[in-house]
C-alpha positions in Angstrom: -0.1 0.0 0.4 1.4 3.8 -0.8 2.0 6.2 1.8 -1.0 8.2 0.6 -3.4 5.1 0.4 -2.4 4.3 4.0 -3.5 7.9 5.1 -6.5 8.0 3.1 -7.2 4.7 4.9 -6.4 6.1 8.3 -8.5 9.1 7.9 -11.4 7.2 7.1 -10.7 5.1 10.3 -10.5 7.9 12.3 -13.9 9.4 10.5 -15.9 6.2 11.5 -14.5 5.6 15.0 -15.5 9.0 16.1 -19.1 9.4 13.8 -19.7 6.2 15.8 -18.3 7.3 19.2 -20.1 10.6 19.1 -23.9 9.2 19.4 -24.7 6.2 17.3 -27.9 6.5 18.7 -28.9 9.5 16.5 -30.9 9.0 12.8 -31.5 11.7 10.5 -35.1 11.5 9.8 -37.0 13.6 7.5 -37.2 17.5 9.1 -34.7 16.9 11.9 -33.0 14.1 14.2 -34.7 11.7 16.2 -33.4 10.0 19.3 -33.6 6.2 19.1 -33.8 4.4 22.0 -30.8 2.9 23.6 -30.2 -0.9 23.8 -29.9 -2.7 27.0 -26.3 -2.2 28.7 -26.6 -5.7 30.1 -26.7 -4.9 33.4 -28.6 -7.5 35.5 -31.8 -5.8 36.6 -34.9 -7.9 37.2 -37.9 -6.4 35.1 -39.2 -4.5 37.9 -36.0 -2.0 37.6 -36.2 0.5 35.5 -33.2 2.2 33.6 -32.7 5.9 32.6 -32.4 5.8 28.9 -29.8 7.9 28.2 -27.1 6.6 30.8 -28.7 2.9 31.6 -28.7 3.9 35.4 -31.2 2.5 37.8 -34.1 4.9 38.1 -35.0 6.0 42.0 -34.9 9.0 44.0 -31.5 9.4 43.9 -30.8 9.0 40.2 -30.6 12.7 39.4 -28.1 13.4 41.9 -26.0 10.6 40.9 -26.2 11.5 37.5 -25.5 15.2 38.1 -22.5 14.2 40.2 -20.6 11.1 38.6 -21.5 11.2 34.8 -20.0 15.2 34.9 -16.7 13.5 34.6 -17.2 10.2 32.9 -19.5 7.8 31.5 -22.3 5.7 33.3 -20.7 2.7 31.8 -17.7 2.8 34.5 -20.7 2.8 37.2 -22.7 0.1 35.3 -20.1 -2.2 34.9 -19.0 -1.8 38.6 -20.2 -4.0 41.3 -18.7 -2.4 44.6 -19.5 -2.7 48.0 -19.9 0.3 50.1 -16.3 0.4 51.2 -15.1 -0.3 48.1 -17.3 2.4 46.7 -16.1 4.9 49.3 -12.0 3.8 48.5 -13.3 4.9 44.5 -14.4 8.3 45.6 -11.2 8.9 47.5 -9.2 7.8 44.8 -11.1 10.3 42.2 -10.7 12.8 45.0 -7.0 12.7 45.4 -5.7 11.8 41.8 -8.8 13.1 39.7 -10.1 16.4 40.7 -13.5 15.1 42.4 -14.9 17.4 44.3 -15.8 17.2 48.1 -19.5 15.3 47.8 -20.3 16.8 50.9 -24.1 15.8 52.4 -24.9 14.3 48.8 -22.2 11.5 49.7 -24.3 8.9 51.6 -27.5 9.2 49.1 -24.7 8.7 46.4 -23.2 5.9 48.5 -26.4 4.1 49.5 -27.5 4.6 45.4 -24.6 2.8 44.5 -24.4 0.0 47.1 -28.4 -0.8 46.1 -28.2 -0.8 42.8 -24.3 -1.4 42.0 -23.2 -3.3 44.9 -21.7 -7.0 44.7 -23.2 -8.9 42.1 -24.7 -12.0 43.6 -25.2 -14.3 40.3 -22.7 -16.2 38.5 -20.0 -14.1 36.8 -21.0 -13.7 33.2 -18.4 -11.5 31.7 -15.5 -12.3 29.5 -13.0 -12.8 32.4 -13.4 -13.5 36.3 -12.0 -10.2 38.4 -8.8 -10.5 39.6 -8.6 -11.5 43.4 -6.1 -10.5 45.8 -3.4 -9.1 43.6 -0.1 -8.0 44.9 1.0 -5.1 42.7 4.7 -4.2 42.5 6.1 -1.0 42.0 8.2 -0.3 39.2 11.9 -0.8 40.0 11.2 -3.6 42.5 
């Protein structure tokens, strides 16, 4: 392949990637744009738990608080794929505050933790992902 062809293929791949990443759920219709419902996120909820169509997060009284605090910085997919205990959620929040510039959640923190633990606590059923999560990993620092 010539250098020019490689560049064109790279540009085409870049355009396809970003057009899919921007919002694959928008489709053009006559007279404007119509939002197509998002597919299921794969989160194992019973049929009685409703999910927000924009984020896939479980709908309850604290949803707007969690959306406002959490999805301001990252995708809801990070929440959907996590199933932490209350202590692990606190650890993740402290890590974000320490390293990612997450603000102090103040009086909102107990409500956010209750929501996350209720809907995204440790999974009860058998793991159905591509691999089991790592357990009791001893990480080594570079140079040691």
